[in-house]
N, C-alpha and C positions, 0 to 999 in steps of 0.2 A: 205811668205811675210817677209819683212825686219822689224826689230824692232829697228834699229839705229835711234836715235832721233837727227835731224839736228838743233834743237833749241840752239842758243848760250845763254850764261848767260845774255847778254844785251837784247836779245829778251825776255827772261823769265822775266826780270825786267820790261820791257815795258808792257808785258801781265799782270803781277802782279798789276801794277798801273792801267791798264784798268779795271781789276776786282774790285779793291778797289773803283775806281771812280763810276762804275756802281752800286755797292752795296750801296754806299752813296746816289746816285740818287734815288734808289728804296726806301730807308729809308725816304728820303725827300718827295718823292711822297706820301708815306703812311701817313706821318704826315700831309701833305696838304689836303689829302682826308678826314682825320679825323678832319680837321679844328683845329688842335692843341690839340684835346682831346685824351685821351687814348681810346682804343677799347671799354673798359667797359663803359666809359663816353659817347662815341658816341652811343653805343647800348641803353643805358638808355635814351638818348635824343630822339632816334628814337621811343622807346616804349612810351614815354610821349607825342608825337605828337598826335593831335586829329585824329579821324578815318575818317574824311570827305574825304580825298583823299588817303585812304589806298591802293587802287588798283594801283594808279599811283606810290606811294612810294614803293609798293611791287615790281613792275617791275624795278624801279630804284635800289632797294636793290639787286635784282637778278643780275643785270649787275655789280654792285659794288662787289658783292660776287665773281663773275667769274673773274673780274679783279684782285681782291685781291688774289684769288687762283693762278692765273697765276704769279703774282708778288712774291708770297710766293715760288712757284716752282722755279722761276728764282733766287730768293735770295738764296735758298738752293743749287741750281746748282753752283752759283757763290762762295758761302762759301766752297763748296766741292772743286771747282777748286783752290781756294786760298790755300787750304791745300795741293794740289798736284803740284802746279805750279813749285816748285823747285825740285820736285822728278823726277826721270828718266822717269817714265811712262807718265808724263804729255806731251801732244802733240802726243801721240801714240793712234791710233784708238783702242777702246776696243773690236771691233769685228774682224778686220783683222790684227791688229798689225802693220799697215803701219803708217808712220809719217803723221800727219795732217798738211797740208801746213800752213806756218806762216800767209799767207794772210787770210786764213779762220779763224785762231785764232785771228787775229786782229779784224775781224768783230764779232766773237763770241768766246771770250776767254774761255768760259766755255764748249765749244764743246768737246764731248768725242768720236765722231766718224768722220771719213772722210766723205766727201759729198756723196759718193756712198753708204756707209753703213748707213748713216743717212737717205737717201732716202728710202732704203730698210726697215729700222726700222720703219719709219713713215708709210710706206705702210702696214706693218703688224699690226700696232697699230692704 
């Protein structure tokens, strides 16, 4: 497979800005979910609520925990991509070493795999 990276410097700059913007969005979403509180303050508030509707709150907190985990994973992937975006291997599939199409990176700039390899990866995990 080819390891030539067809991404131009201008394309890398565009992708860098997309990554930065998405990371800022995730941070803002996290702040709004916590209603301006730190995670510790939010947890303290939850614990201090009375137990009358504890089962309903528990379900809501499970959903919030799943969303938070997904956002943390995405934030980590984006931070990783920000560190790689100007390096030669950014935009090269980690599995087959083929270039990841720019159009795919525009949609998911933190992508580490081409569509075929990502589909295979998801099927195994």
